[in-house]
C-alpha positions as CSV (number, residue, x, y, z in Angstrom):
1,M,-126.7,-13.9,77.4
2,L,-129.6,-15.8,79.1
3,A,-132.0,-13.0,78.2
4,Y,-130.9,-13.0,74.5
5,T,-131.3,-16.7,74.2
6,M,-134.8,-16.6,75.7
7,L,-135.6,-13.8,73.3
8,Q,-134.5,-15.8,70.4
9,N,-136.3,-19.0,71.4
10,F,-139.6,-17.8,72.9
11,F,-140.5,-14.6,71.1
12,P,-141.8,-14.4,67.5
13,H,-139.8,-12.9,64.6
14,E,-141.9,-9.8,64.5
15,I,-140.8,-8.8,68.0
16,T,-137.1,-9.8,67.8
17,T,-136.4,-8.0,64.5
18,P,-137.0,-4.4,65.8
19,I,-135.3,-5.2,69.1
20,K,-132.2,-6.4,67.2
21,H,-132.3,-3.2,65.1
22,Y,-132.5,-0.8,68.0
23,S,-129.9,-2.8,70.0
24,K,-127.4,-2.4,67.1
25,K,-128.1,1.3,67.0
26,L,-127.5,1.4,70.8
27,L,-124.2,-0.5,70.3
28,N,-123.1,1.8,67.5
29,F,-123.8,4.8,69.7
30,F,-121.3,3.5,72.3
31,Y,-118.9,2.1,69.8
32,P,-119.2,4.0,66.5
33,Y,-116.3,2.3,64.7
34,I,-116.0,0.0,61.6
35,T,-113.3,-2.6,61.1
36,I,-112.3,-3.9,57.6
37,T,-110.2,-7.1,57.4
38,F,-107.7,-7.8,54.6
39,P,-106.6,-11.5,54.7
40,E,-103.2,-12.7,53.4
41,Y,-104.7,-15.2,51.1
42,E,-107.7,-15.0,48.7
43,A,-110.8,-16.4,50.2
44,D,-111.4,-18.8,47.3
45,D,-107.8,-19.9,46.8
46,D,-105.5,-20.9,49.6
47,F,-102.5,-20.9,47.3
48,Q,-102.9,-17.4,45.9
49,R,-101.4,-14.6,48.1
50,S,-103.6,-11.5,48.0
51,S,-102.1,-8.6,46.1
52,S,-103.9,-6.1,48.4
53,Y,-102.3,-7.7,51.5
54,A,-98.8,-7.3,49.9
55,S,-99.5,-3.6,49.0
56,I,-100.8,-2.8,52.5
57,K,-97.7,-4.4,54.0
58,R,-95.4,-2.2,51.9
59,Y,-97.5,0.9,52.7
60,L,-97.4,0.2,56.4
61,N,-93.6,-0.4,56.4
62,T,-92.7,3.2,57.4
63,L,-95.6,3.5,60.0
64,S,-94.7,0.1,61.6
65,S,-91.0,0.9,61.9
66,A,-91.8,4.2,63.5
67,Q,-94.6,3.2,65.9
68,A,-94.7,-0.5,66.6
69,K,-92.6,-2.2,69.3
70,H,-93.0,-5.8,68.1
71,L,-91.9,-6.2,64.4
72,Q,-91.5,-9.0,61.9
73,A,-88.9,-8.5,59.2
74,S,-89.0,-10.1,55.8
75,V,-87.1,-9.5,52.5
76,A,-89.5,-8.8,49.6
77,P,-89.3,-10.9,46.5
78,D,-87.2,-9.5,43.6
79,T,-85.6,-6.9,45.9
80,D,-83.1,-6.4,48.7
81,A,-85.4,-4.1,50.6
82,V,-86.3,-5.2,54.2
83,V,-90.0,-4.9,54.9
84,L,-91.0,-4.4,58.6
85,A,-94.5,-5.3,59.7
86,M,-96.3,-5.5,63.0
87,A,-96.0,-8.9,64.7
88,S,-99.2,-10.9,64.4
89,N,-101.5,-10.9,67.5
90,S,-99.2,-8.5,69.3
91,S,-102.2,-6.3,70.3
92,E,-100.4,-3.3,68.7
93,E,-101.9,-0.6,66.5
94,V,-100.3,1.9,64.2
95,A,-102.1,5.1,63.4
96,D,-102.4,6.8,60.0
97,V,-104.0,10.2,59.0
98,F,-105.7,10.8,55.7
99,E,-107.5,14.0,54.9
100,N,-107.7,14.8,58.6
101,I,-109.2,11.4,59.3
102,K,-107.5,9.2,61.9
103,L,-107.3,5.5,61.2
104,W,-105.8,2.5,63.0
105,W,-104.1,-0.6,61.5
106,S,-103.4,-3.8,63.4
107,S,-102.2,-7.3,62.4
108,G,-103.6,-10.7,63.5
109,E,-103.8,-14.4,62.7
110,T,-106.7,-16.7,62.4
111,Q,-106.7,-19.6,64.9
112,P,-107.1,-23.2,63.6
113,S,-110.7,-24.4,63.9
114,S,-109.9,-28.1,63.4
115,Q,-107.1,-30.6,62.9
116,T,-107.2,-31.1,59.2
117,I,-104.7,-32.0,56.5
118,T,-104.3,-29.3,53.8
119,F,-101.9,-28.7,50.9
120,G,-102.2,-24.9,51.3
121,P,-101.0,-22.7,54.2
122,Q,-101.9,-23.9,57.6
123,E,-105.0,-22.1,59.0
124,A,-103.0,-20.7,61.9
125,D,-100.6,-19.1,59.4
126,K,-103.3,-17.1,57.7
127,R,-102.5,-13.6,58.7
128,F,-104.5,-10.5,58.1
129,F,-104.5,-6.7,58.5
130,S,-107.4,-4.9,60.2
131,L,-108.4,-1.3,59.6
132,T,-110.5,0.6,62.1
133,F,-112.1,4.0,61.6
134,H,-115.1,6.0,62.7
135,I,-118.4,5.2,61.0
136,R,-118.9,8.8,59.8
137,H,-115.8,8.4,57.6
138,R,-117.1,5.3,55.8
139,A,-117.5,7.0,52.4
140,A,-114.1,8.7,52.4
141,V,-112.3,5.5,53.5
142,C,-114.0,3.2,51.0
143,D,-113.9,5.6,48.1
144,R,-110.5,7.3,48.5
145,Y,-108.3,6.0,51.3
146,L,-108.2,2.3,50.4
147,K,-107.4,3.3,46.8
148,H,-104.6,5.6,48.1
149,V,-103.1,2.8,50.2
150,L,-103.1,0.2,47.4
151,E,-101.6,2.6,44.9
152,Q,-98.9,3.8,47.3
153,G,-98.0,0.3,48.2
154,K,-97.7,-0.7,44.5
155,E,-95.5,2.3,43.8
156,I,-93.2,1.5,46.7
157,A,-92.9,-2.1,45.5
158,V,-92.0,-0.8,42.0
159,R,-89.4,1.6,43.3
160,E,-87.7,-1.0,45.5
161,R,-87.8,-3.9,43.1
162,K,-84.8,-5.2,41.2
163,R,-85.4,-4.1,37.7
164,K,-85.2,-6.8,35.0
165,L,-83.9,-7.1,31.5
166,F,-86.1,-9.6,29.5
167,T,-85.4,-11.2,26.2
168,N,-87.4,-13.6,24.0
169,S,-86.0,-16.8,22.4
170,R,-87.1,-19.7,20.3
171,E,-85.8,-22.0,23.0
172,N,-89.0,-21.1,24.9
173,E,-91.3,-22.7,22.4
174,G,-91.0,-26.2,23.9
175,G,-93.8,-28.4,25.3
176,G,-96.5,-28.0,27.9
177,G,-99.8,-26.4,27.9
178,S,-100.7,-22.9,26.8
179,H,-100.3,-21.6,30.4
180,F,-96.8,-23.1,30.6
181,L,-95.9,-21.7,27.2
182,R,-97.0,-18.2,28.2
183,R,-94.9,-18.2,31.4
184,R,-91.8,-19.0,29.3
185,L,-92.1,-16.4,26.6
186,W,-89.5,-14.2,28.3
187,S,-86.3,-15.1,30.1
188,E,-84.8,-12.5,32.5
189,V,-81.8,-11.3,34.3
190,V,-81.3,-8.4,36.7
191,F,-80.9,-5.1,34.9
192,D,-78.0,-3.2,36.5
193,H,-76.7,-0.9,33.7
194,P,-74.9,2.2,35.2
195,A,-75.7,4.6,32.3
196,T,-77.5,7.8,33.3
197,F,-78.4,11.0,31.4
198,Q,-75.7,12.8,33.5
199,T,-73.0,10.5,32.0
200,L,-74.5,10.4,28.5
201,A,-72.4,12.2,25.9
202,M,-74.9,14.5,24.2
203,D,-75.7,18.1,23.7
204,P,-77.1,19.5,27.0
205,E,-80.1,21.2,25.4
206,K,-81.1,18.1,23.4
207,K,-80.6,15.9,26.5
208,K,-82.8,18.2,28.6
209,G,-85.6,18.0,26.0
210,I,-85.5,14.2,26.1
211,I,-85.6,14.1,29.9
212,D,-88.5,16.5,30.0
213,D,-90.4,14.5,27.4
214,L,-89.9,11.2,29.4
215,T,-90.8,12.8,32.7
216,N,-94.0,14.3,31.2
217,F,-95.0,11.0,29.7
218,S,-94.6,9.1,33.0
219,E,-96.9,11.7,34.8
220,S,-99.6,11.9,32.1
221,K,-101.8,8.9,32.8
222,D,-105.0,11.0,33.2
223,Y,-104.1,13.2,30.1
224,Y,-103.7,10.1,27.8
225,K,-107.1,8.8,29.1
226,S,-108.8,12.2,28.5
227,V,-107.7,12.4,24.9
228,G,-108.5,8.7,24.2
229,K,-105.0,7.4,23.6
230,A,-103.2,4.4,24.9
231,W,-100.6,5.3,27.5
232,K,-97.5,4.6,25.5
233,R,-94.9,6.5,23.6
234,G,-92.5,5.6,20.7
235,Y,-88.9,6.7,20.2
236,L,-86.8,6.2,17.1
237,L,-83.1,6.4,17.8
238,Y,-81.0,6.6,14.6
239,G,-77.4,7.3,13.7
240,P,-74.1,5.7,12.9
241,P,-72.8,2.7,15.0
242,G,-71.1,3.8,18.2
243,T,-73.1,6.9,18.8
244,G,-74.8,5.7,22.0
245,K,-78.2,4.3,21.0
246,S,-78.1,1.4,23.5
247,T,-76.6,3.6,26.2
248,M,-79.5,6.0,25.7
249,I,-82.0,3.2,26.3
250,A,-80.3,2.2,29.5
251,A,-80.3,5.9,30.6
252,M,-84.1,6.1,29.9
253,A,-84.7,2.9,31.9
254,N,-82.7,4.2,34.9
255,L,-84.4,7.6,34.8
256,L,-87.9,6.2,34.8
257,Q,-87.1,3.0,36.9
258,Y,-88.6,0.8,34.1
259,D,-87.9,-2.8,33.1
260,V,-86.5,-3.4,29.7
261,Y,-87.8,-6.0,27.2
262,D,-85.3,-6.6,24.4
263,L,-87.4,-8.1,21.6
264,E,-85.6,-10.2,19.0
265,L,-87.8,-10.1,16.0
266,T,-86.0,-13.0,14.2
267,A,-86.9,-15.3,17.1
268,V,-90.6,-14.5,16.8
269,K,-92.5,-17.3,15.0
270,D,-95.5,-15.3,13.7
271,N,-97.9,-12.4,14.4
272,T,-99.8,-14.4,17.0
273,E,-96.7,-15.0,19.1
274,L,-95.8,-11.3,18.7
275,R,-99.1,-10.4,20.3
276,R,-98.6,-13.0,23.1
277,L,-95.2,-11.4,23.8
278,L,-96.8,-7.9,24.1
279,I,-99.5,-9.2,26.5
280,D,-96.9,-10.8,28.7
281,T,-95.0,-7.5,29.2
282,S,-95.6,-5.5,32.3
283,S,-96.5,-1.8,32.8
284,K,-93.6,0.6,33.5
285,S,-91.5,-1.0,30.8
286,I,-89.4,-0.2,27.7
287,I,-89.9,-2.5,24.7
288,V,-86.8,-2.4,22.5
289,I,-86.2,-3.6,19.0
290,E,-82.6,-2.9,18.1
291,D,-81.2,-2.6,14.6
292,I,-84.7,-2.8,13.1
293,D,-83.4,-2.0,9.7
294,C,-81.8,-5.5,9.6
295,S,-85.2,-7.1,9.5
296,L,-86.8,-8.0,6.2
297,V,-90.2,-7.4,7.9
298,V,-89.8,-3.7,7.8
299,T,-87.4,-3.0,5.0
300,G,-89.5,-4.4,2.2
301,Q,-88.7,-7.2,-0.3
302,R,-85.2,-8.2,-1.3
303,E,-83.9,-6.5,-4.4
304,K,-84.3,-8.4,-7.7
305,K,-80.5,-8.8,-8.0
306,E,-80.2,-10.5,-4.7
307,K,-83.1,-12.9,-5.5
308,D,-81.5,-13.8,-8.9
309,E,-78.1,-14.4,-7.3
310,K,-79.7,-16.7,-4.6
311,K,-81.6,-18.6,-7.3
312,E,-78.5,-19.1,-9.4
313,E,-76.6,-20.4,-6.4
314,E,-79.4,-22.9,-5.6
315,E,-79.5,-24.2,-9.2
316,K,-75.7,-24.8,-9.2
317,D,-75.7,-26.6,-5.8
318,P,-78.9,-28.7,-5.2
319,M,-77.6,-29.6,-1.7
320,K,-77.4,-25.9,-0.8
321,K,-81.0,-25.5,-2.1
322,M,-82.3,-28.2,0.3
323,M,-80.4,-26.5,3.2
324,M,-81.9,-23.2,2.3
325,M,-85.4,-24.7,2.1
326,G,-85.0,-26.0,5.6
327,K,-83.8,-22.7,6.8
328,E,-86.6,-20.8,5.2
329,K,-89.1,-22.9,7.2
330,K,-87.6,-21.6,10.4
331,E,-87.6,-18.0,9.4
332,S,-89.9,-15.6,11.2
333,E,-93.3,-15.1,9.6
334,V,-93.9,-11.8,11.3
335,T,-95.3,-9.2,8.8
336,L,-95.1,-5.5,8.7
337,S,-98.8,-5.4,9.3
338,G,-98.4,-7.5,12.4
339,L,-95.6,-5.2,13.7
340,L,-97.7,-2.1,13.1
341,N,-100.6,-3.6,15.1
342,F,-98.1,-4.5,17.8
343,I,-97.0,-0.9,18.1
344,D,-100.2,1.0,17.4
345,G,-103.2,-1.4,17.1
346,L,-105.9,-2.6,19.5
347,W,-103.5,-4.9,21.3
348,S,-101.1,-2.1,22.1
349,A,-103.6,-0.7,24.6
350,C,-103.3,-3.8,26.8
351,G,-101.7,-2.6,30.0
352,G,-100.2,0.9,30.1
353,E,-97.2,3.1,30.7
354,R,-95.0,1.5,28.0
355,I,-92.3,3.0,25.9
356,I,-91.4,1.4,22.5
357,V,-87.9,2.1,21.2
358,F,-86.5,1.3,17.7
359,T,-82.9,1.7,16.9
360,T,-81.4,1.8,13.4
361,N,-78.2,2.8,11.6
362,Y,-80.0,3.5,8.4
363,V,-83.3,5.3,8.9
364,E,-83.9,5.7,5.2
365,K,-84.4,2.0,4.9
366,L,-87.4,1.9,7.1
367,D,-91.0,1.9,5.8
368,P,-92.5,5.4,6.3
369,A,-95.7,3.8,7.8
370,L,-93.6,2.3,10.6
371,I,-92.0,5.5,11.8
372,R,-94.7,8.1,11.3
373,R,-95.7,10.4,14.1
374,G,-98.1,8.6,16.5
375,R,-96.1,5.4,16.2
376,M,-92.6,6.8,16.7
377,D,-93.5,10.1,18.4
378,Q,-89.9,11.2,18.9
379,H,-87.2,10.9,16.2
380,I,-83.8,11.3,18.0
381,E,-80.7,11.5,15.9
382,L,-77.5,10.4,17.7
383,S,-74.6,11.6,15.6
384,Y,-70.9,12.0,15.8
385,C,-69.3,13.5,18.9
386,G,-69.4,17.2,19.2
387,Y,-67.6,19.5,21.6
388,E,-70.3,19.5,24.3
389,A,-70.5,15.7,24.2
390,F,-66.7,15.5,24.5
391,R,-66.8,17.7,27.7
392,V,-69.2,15.2,29.3
393,L,-66.8,12.3,28.4
394,A,-63.8,14.3,29.7
395,K,-65.6,14.8,33.0
396,N,-66.7,11.1,33.2
397,Y,-63.3,9.5,32.3
398,L,-60.7,12.1,33.4
399,D,-62.7,14.3,35.9
400,L,-61.6,17.3,33.8
401,E,-63.8,20.4,33.1
402,E,-61.1,22.5,31.5
403,H,-57.6,22.0,29.9
404,D,-55.3,23.8,27.5
405,L,-55.9,21.0,24.9
406,F,-59.6,21.5,24.9
407,G,-59.4,24.3,22.3
408,R,-57.4,22.1,19.9
409,I,-59.8,19.2,20.4
410,R,-62.8,21.5,19.8
411,E,-61.3,22.5,16.4
412,L,-60.6,18.9,15.4
413,L,-64.1,17.7,16.4
414,G,-65.6,20.4,14.2
415,E,-63.6,19.1,11.2
416,T,-63.8,15.3,11.7
417,K,-66.3,12.6,12.3
418,M,-65.6,10.5,15.4
419,T,-68.2,8.6,17.4
420,P,-68.6,9.1,21.1
421,A,-67.5,5.5,21.6
422,D,-64.2,6.2,19.8
423,V,-63.6,9.4,21.8
424,A,-64.3,7.5,25.1
425,E,-61.9,4.7,24.1
426,N,-59.1,7.3,23.5
427,L,-59.8,9.1,26.7
428,M,-59.7,6.0,28.9
429,P,-56.3,5.4,30.6
430,K,-54.5,2.4,29.1
431,V,-52.2,1.8,32.0
432,K,-52.6,2.4,35.7
433,G,-51.4,5.9,36.7
434,E,-51.5,7.3,33.1
435,D,-51.7,11.1,33.4
436,K,-54.8,13.0,32.1
437,E,-52.8,15.1,29.6
438,G,-51.4,11.9,28.0
439,C,-55.0,10.7,27.4
440,L,-55.9,14.0,25.8
441,M,-52.9,13.9,23.6
442,R,-53.8,10.4,22.5
443,L,-57.3,11.7,21.5
444,V,-55.7,14.6,19.6
445,E,-53.4,12.2,17.7
446,A,-56.4,10.0,16.9
447,L,-58.4,13.0,15.6
448,V,-55.5,14.2,13.4
449,K,-55.3,10.7,12.0
450,V,-59.0,10.6,11.2
451,E,-58.7,14.0,9.6
452,E,-55.9,12.9,7.3
453,E,-57.9,9.7,6.4
454,E,-61.0,11.8,5.6
455,K,-58.9,14.1,3.4
456,L,-57.4,11.2,1.5
457,M,-60.8,9.6,1.1
458,A,-62.3,12.9,-0.2
459,Q,-59.4,13.3,-2.6
460,K,-59.9,9.7,-3.8
461,L,-63.6,10.3,-4.3
462,A,-62.9,13.6,-6.2
463,E,-60.5,11.7,-8.5
464,E,-63.0,9.0,-9.1
465,E,-65.7,11.5,-9.9
466,E,-63.3,13.3,-12.2
467,E,-62.4,10.1,-14.0
468,E,-66.1,9.2,-14.3
469,E,-66.9,12.6,-15.7
470,K,-64.1,12.3,-18.2
471,K,-65.4,8.9,-19.4
472,K,-68.8,10.4,-19.8
473,K,-67.5,13.2,-21.9
474,E,-65.5,10.7,-24.1
475,N,-68.5,8.5,-24.5
476,G,-70.6,11.6,-25.3
477,V,-68.1,12.6,-28.0
478,A,-68.1,9.1,-29.5
479,E,-71.9,9.0,-29.6
480,N,-72.0,12.4,-31.2
481,E,-69.5,11.3,-33.9
482,Q,-71.5,8.1,-34.5
483,A,-74.7,10.1,-34.8
484,S,-73.1,12.5,-37.2
485,S,-71.8,9.7,-39.4
486,S,-75.2,8.1,-39.5
487,R,-76.8,11.4,-40.6
488,D,-74.2,11.6,-43.4
489,G,-75.1,8.1,-44.6
490,V,-71.6,6.8,-43.8
491,V,-71.6,3.2,-42.4
492,I,-68.2,1.7,-41.4
493,L,-68.2,-2.1,-41.3
494,N,-65.2,-4.3,-40.4
495,G,-62.8,-1.3,-40.8
496,A,-63.7,-0.8,-44.5
């Protein structure tokens, strides 16, 4: 130390510089290792926890629990998972291997340099992780290993998190600056829906195709980038009420472990707010617009008859007219163009790994531009319950795979239209201890009743069509007689 100080003070810069250079080389020869430090808080912001520190902590969880003797336990936010990390300043290391490269991780704390008052974390509480590796592996560690650690840590956090169900509301429009407004665009609850594709009542082949398509999408980040498309996919679910559209969405979310954003279009003020909502959604999410056919934005203008009736009512009741004017001011100003840009425009590329799902009971009402391929990539019809779907429900509700009544039920399902929801309701035991055969008999009776109602309805429609046809023929005869009389020059006035 004395010699180094004398060297610094009494020798010129031209001499000390090469000495320092060769002394570092000598030191590296005896200790050829590099250490990288990852602090818990960002260097320029004592309030902002480093995302890299959190990812490394999740990544090291398994290594720490297997190798370290002194551990610190914590429960990660938005999850019930317990994360184990090395105790700070415990002088312990855990080893990791990447591409045959051995690396060592350790944990530490910075010591307070002075007694100062601060509103951020105390200096002694500023923890960090240190990574040590041989100098010859610098390129591999900096280029690939660190990226691997951060990606793996984020994936672990996503897998272990409590998934959320978000919804938008006009209640979130209130006060504050733009930052406050943006944070309140979505309200959330924990998403804990039990539906899975295994319990979904659907044809097995069709179900397998949907599962394969979803899985392929979630693993195709590089492919979407190579073809120049935003990493998103659209699904249109259509069919009568009660056919399982909402259950399908829950099964999709559970399969991919995605969050769900339930977008209520009528609560969106305008196209600008719609874009803000999109930006505020996270990756690995499903954005849902249910019953989209009920929105005037996508089904076109009201029919002239409806407009005339509304105008007539307003003219008769001036008070009602004032109320309607007030109501119209509050109606959503989202346009079809704005919705199309939301789905497939420039803003849709913000973020990635998103699925957009529309549900509708009446697909014919939707604008063709909205559901074309490229926007809604998959059109999935969820129809009335078939025999294969019934077998899934029988397994779910009664734990039955075969029964003597299955043949009769198969015959009735082929002749009637009953939704999976109605079939499930009839299969569900109504009292504790009700036998399985009783539940199947109740379903048979319900199907027979539906069959009879459908026959009566068909007979009624046939009679109405026959009556209408008869009237057309009578009107046609009368018109022919009148035309014949006109050609003969015969004009009958007032019965004379």
